[in-house]
N, C-alpha and C positions, 0 to 999 in steps of 0.2 A: 505495501500500499503504499505510494506514494506521501513524503511528510508536506501538507501545506508549509509555507515561506513567510515566516511573524512579517506584519508591513510595520515598517520603523516610522516613524510624523518626525517630520523635517520642520526645525523651527520654526515658526513664523515671528519671520522680523516685522516691526512696527520703526519707521522713521519718520520724523515731524523734520516736513523741507519747506522755505523760505523760496521765492523766485522774481524776480523780475518777467512781466510776464510785454515786455512790450516786444519785443526776438522773438516769441513761441508764438504758434498758429492755435492755441487754446493747452488744453493739457494734455487729451484726451491720444494716444495713438493714432498715426494719419501716413496713411504711406507716401514716401516722397517731400513729406512736410516737418518742420521742426518745433518737434514739442514734448512735453516736459516728461511724459509716459517714456513716450519712448526713449527719449535722453539717458531718461535717470538710466530706465532699461536695459540701453544699450552699454553706461558708462559701468555696471554694476555686472555686467556678463563680462565684461575685461577685466576687473576685479575679481571677481569669485574665479573665475574660465569655466562658467558655464552658462546659458542662458535663464534666463528669468521672468515671472510675469507680474508686471506692477501693478497692484489699485490702489484706486486713489480714493479716498472720501468724498469726492465730488468732482465733476467736469469745475475748470474755471473754460470762458470763452478767452478769444485769440486777444490779446491783450492787455485782460487781467491778470497782477501779480495776485501772489499769495503771502502771507507772514507770515502763516504751520498751518501749511497744507500737512492731512498726518495720508499714508501710503504704507502701507503690505507686502510682504513677501513669502514663498517661505526658501530655507536655507537647507540646501546639502552642507558638505562642507564647505566652510570657512574661520575668517575671524573669529576672537570675544566681536561680540555687537556690539560694544562701548564701545570698540575702534573704528563702527564702520561714519563717526563725524568727524574723526581724522583721516580717517582711505579717504571718502569721497572730497574731502575736503581740493586734494590735491589734483582729485581724477574728472571732479563735476568743470564745467564750462564757471566763471565766475557770476555768471547770471542764477543758479540755482547757487544752493548754501540747505547742507544737512547740519538742520540742528538739534536736534538728539535723535538717540536711537535704543532698542529696549526688547527686549523676546513679550512674547506675549500671546493669551493660553490659543489653544488649534482653535476655538470658538468666535476668536476675536477678525472683528469682520473692517477694515477700512471704513465702507460707506452705510455697509450694516446696522453697524453696534456702533453707529454715532446718536448721540441725542439731539443735539443741538447744535449747529454752527450759527458762527456771527460774522460779517459782510463789514466793511467799514467803508463808508464813501467818501469822499475827499474834494472839496469845493476852494478857492481858493476868490475870495472877493477885495481885488487894489488892481488897480489902471493899469499896469506894465505883472505880466506872469513875470514869477522866479525862477530861473534861467536851471535851479537845484530841483525842481522843486515838480515843475512841467512834466515831468512825466509819469506823476499817480499822485496830481487832481486837476483838475475840470478850473477852470477859468472861464469870470466869470467878474468884470468890467463892472461890475452895474453892484448894488446892494438890495442886498434882499431884505426883505419883511418876514424876520427868521420868528417872531408871533405868530403869522399866519401858519406858517412851515410846523411850527410845533402842534396848533391847531389843525391843522390838517393830517399831520403823523399818528393822533393818538387814537381816528377812523378806524386808522390801517390796523393797528394791534386787534389780535382776538386770533378767533377762527370763521376765515371767510375764501368762498369763491373765488382766489384772482385771474379770474384770466383775461381782465382789464386793464392785466398789472399782468402784463405773461409773449410772450414771443406770438406773432398768430400764428406761425405753424410749428407752438409745440405740440409732440406726439402725444406727450401726455393726454391720459381719458380726462382724469379724478383733478383736477387745481384747486384743490379747498388742500392751503396748507393753513400755517398757524404761527403767527407773529405774537412772540411772546414783550421782546423788546424795540421798542421804533425810539432811541432818541436823536439830539443834535447836542452837539457840545462846542467853541465856540477858543482857539487858538489862533491867541494871533489876526492876523490879516487872514487863516483859514479856516472851516467850517465841516465837521469831521459827521458826519447824518451813521449811529451803530444801528443795523439791523440783527435781528435775532430772531433765531426762530426757529424751527424741528424741518426745516427743509425751504426749495424754493425752487421755482420754475426757471426757464430759460428765459436771460435777461429779465428775469424780474426786479431784483435787486437794482437792476437798472433805469428801469421806465416806474420805481416807486422814488427815484432818488429826481427822475428828473421829471417828474411830477409838483412833486415837492419842492424844485426849482421853479418854472410855473407861476403855483402858489405863489413864493414868493415873490416872484418879478409883478403877481396880479393877472396871469393872463389865464388862472382860473381860480374859484374861488375856494378855499378855505370849507365849505360848509356844501363842496357840489361835490367830496368823496365819495361820501356814501351811496350816494345818485350815480359815479361812477361805476366803485364796486357791484351794485345793483344789477349794472347797466352788462354786464358779463359779455362789454365789448372790446377792442381791445382801440380802437378809434376812438374813444372820448378820453383814456391816458392820457394822459401828455407826452415828451417827448423822449425818447431812450436816453440817457446820459452818455457818458462817451464811457468806451472797457477804461482806459488809463486811471481811472481818477477810482476802480473799482478795485481792493483786497478780500482776501480770504483771511479773515480775523484772526480766528479760532474757530476750530473743534470741539467740542467733549464729547466724553462716554464719560458709564457710571462711574468710573473709577476718579473719575479727573476732578 
């Protein structure tokens, strides 16, 4: 009688990575295009000596940045996990950094285990854009009515159908999502919009940001936001804010 071979589970490694999304065609792997996932897989294969598949907490669009994107992969033979930030610092291009690394339980999944995500959208209100931050902030040489923007933001907190606040081409059928926090903070000439929720639709945070800017410029009344939500029509909401102002700020897990 033939013996059954024991199946040995490979260690699962979690990485937290930061990247400047300017020169990437988004996170998700695309043939012949430079992406974050594709770059990580290429570099990890070179470091480890065998191919690996990287799974992310979610996709970021072309031009969108990340302060703390979470990915995982299964590792065969390799260095101690805690050495990955050092090894990848020397192997990755300058626009990606591995912030931390740890081994996680077999059941962990960067995407499906995530409990919450926070995005930050940054605006700069100044006559002239700051050359040192204009890759990471939407420059608006106008004064925004932040009080009206804050009133409008309150209408978006909670569990809603966000059809009006996602790309019309979004293939997902269920467009109900929960936003737990949507707040504006100021620092010098910058205005940061922090959006925390259980998940986001395609372009959702950028459309929320663009709509709030339209409210701040009095193109849309803050009291109209509930009607925009109820209308479930992308044409009712405001513009889509440029990708370069958006950063994936934090991904939270049960043990975070």
